[in-house]
C-alpha atoms as one frame of an Amber mdcrd trajectory, in Angstrom:
protein
  20.412  -0.344 -14.605  21.676   0.772 -11.196  19.759   1.473  -8.006  20.328
   4.445  -5.694  23.389   2.773  -4.168  24.885   1.868  -7.548  23.992  -1.833
  -7.394  23.147  -3.298 -10.794  19.515  -4.431 -10.816  17.039  -5.879 -13.273
  13.688  -4.125 -13.368  10.658  -4.642 -15.557   7.363  -2.817 -15.350   3.979
  -3.013 -16.966   2.384   0.203 -18.136  -1.237   0.461 -19.230  -1.735   3.590
 -21.309  -4.070   5.043 -23.888  -4.124   7.932 -26.313  -6.400  10.640 -24.962
  -5.669  13.390 -27.465  -5.182  11.908 -30.934  -4.194  15.202 -32.519  -1.481
  15.741 -29.932  -0.308  12.117 -30.333  -0.092  12.464 -34.121   1.399  15.940
 -34.457   3.435  16.670 -31.309   5.669  13.611 -31.627   6.921  11.702 -34.671
   5.756   8.247 -33.562   3.758   8.160 -30.314   4.300   4.413 -29.790   8.074
   4.787 -30.071   7.857   7.891 -27.867   6.006   5.880 -25.185   8.624   3.123
 -25.371  11.569   5.513 -24.998   9.911   7.447 -22.172   8.980   4.195 -20.405
  12.595   3.002 -20.367  13.864   6.401 -19.312  11.321   6.644 -16.475  12.158
   3.157 -15.178  15.895   3.962 -15.212  15.268   7.221 -13.383  13.023   5.451
 -10.864  15.699   2.813 -10.165  18.252   5.529  -9.457  15.927   7.169  -6.908
  15.458   4.113  -4.665  17.742   1.500  -3.154  16.903  -2.100  -4.037  16.545
  -2.998  -0.367  18.079  -2.266   3.025  17.539   1.449   2.933  18.030   3.784
   5.832  15.463   3.614   8.615  11.987   4.423   7.245  13.398   4.778   3.707
  11.254   3.393   0.922  13.056   0.841  -1.232  12.198  -0.767  -4.551  11.502
  -4.046  -2.779   9.631  -2.826   0.291   7.704   0.136  -1.112   5.866  -1.413
  -4.047   2.866   0.946  -3.819   4.904   4.118  -3.408   7.310   3.105  -6.177
   4.412   2.293  -8.525   2.820   5.667  -7.795   6.124   7.448  -8.448   6.489
   5.596 -11.751   2.914   6.484 -12.741   3.469  10.173 -11.901   6.702  10.341
 -13.853   5.193   8.606 -16.888   2.132  10.872 -16.807   4.407  13.899 -16.818
   6.563  12.558 -19.655   3.732  11.164 -21.814   1.264  14.008 -21.341   3.209
  15.899 -24.030   2.130  13.259 -26.543  -1.550  13.161 -25.569  -1.059   9.825
 -23.766  -2.668   9.008 -20.416  -1.207   6.394 -18.059  -3.883   4.162 -16.570
  -1.539   2.038 -14.462   2.162   1.426 -13.987   3.771  -1.102 -11.654   6.916
  -3.162 -11.334   6.614  -6.764 -12.507  10.200  -7.935 -12.009  12.879  -6.848
  -9.590  16.157  -8.665  -8.993  19.816  -8.025  -8.517  21.739  -8.431 -11.750
  23.222 -11.941 -12.092  26.800 -10.736 -11.614  26.113  -9.631  -8.020  23.132
 -11.791  -7.058  25.195 -14.368  -5.116  27.107 -11.717  -3.185  23.872  -9.954
  -2.251  22.313 -13.240  -1.149  25.292 -13.851   1.141  24.884 -10.329   2.524
  21.191 -10.928   3.213  22.016 -14.220   4.947  24.696 -12.540   7.061  22.265
  -9.798   8.075  19.709 -12.437   9.065  22.318 -14.216  11.224  23.264 -10.924
  12.892  19.610 -10.097  13.585  19.055 -13.561  15.080  22.176 -13.227  17.233
  20.998  -9.848  18.523  17.705 -11.411  19.610  19.511 -14.318  21.279  21.836
 -11.996  23.207  18.975  -9.695  24.207  17.013 -12.703  25.489  20.030 -14.098
  27.318  20.747 -10.778  29.039  17.111 -10.582  30.137  17.276 -14.126  31.518
  20.524 -13.416  33.410  19.024 -10.234  34.891  15.943 -12.178  35.938  18.045
 -14.952  37.517  20.170 -12.510  39.513  17.102 -10.574  40.648  15.226 -13.727
  41.704  18.238 -15.092  43.592  18.659 -11.804  45.445  14.938 -11.320  46.219
  14.460 -14.874  47.485  17.711 -14.854  49.468  18.704 -18.146  47.890  22.366
 -17.176  48.161  24.504 -14.089  48.444  26.911 -13.466  45.601  29.768 -11.026
  45.667  30.697  -9.177  42.471  33.272 -11.757  41.394  30.821 -14.666  41.763
  28.088 -12.673  39.998  30.525 -12.043  37.148  31.377 -15.746  36.944  27.680
 -16.688  36.994  26.829 -14.099  34.323  29.695 -15.332  32.166  28.615 -18.961
  32.510  24.953 -18.200  31.812  25.783 -16.091  28.764  27.960 -18.884  27.347
  25.220 -21.435  27.946  22.399 -19.263  26.605  24.239 -17.848  23.580  26.413
 -20.807  22.598  25.690 -22.853  19.507  26.986 -26.190  20.780  25.518 -28.490
  23.376  26.047 -27.563  26.988  28.104 -29.944  29.117  27.686 -29.350  32.838
  30.784 -28.914  34.936  30.583 -29.638  38.647  32.783 -27.295  40.610  34.199
 -29.100  43.644  36.427 -26.290  44.773  36.046 -22.605  45.336  36.677 -19.516
  43.313  38.948 -18.272  46.070  42.313 -19.798  46.897
């Protein structure tokens, strides 16, 4: 089945139910067990189409992150569907959730890329904070006076050092920035 964004997903759920009204179960539907089975599958498909698997919009409940809310929604939908057959739903919850095999690898790569981007954002944020702190401390303690061009060179060098992935090799400048 497909999630809200059209991604093929595998979903399984467990549903604990019981017949509350035997007359309704026997006479309002042909075969209440078959009716429960059909309604179960239909409810799970509908549920999948209402939620994204993961990575929803900000504060959006997803199948993966909102287990309680999704289980409650499934229970409500099943109660509504099965009430016509005299069946009461005791509990309903997802037991299996995965991307379908044909897209699982691509989605794993996407998740890894998003993790790298998030890590990079933290690294850059930390580096900018450290550069700001260095410039502020140098200015407050009158260690040296830097004009805008030298500040820019220092910021550039610090950002490369703090954000780079390879080892840092110091370079000793024996000249000047100005000719």
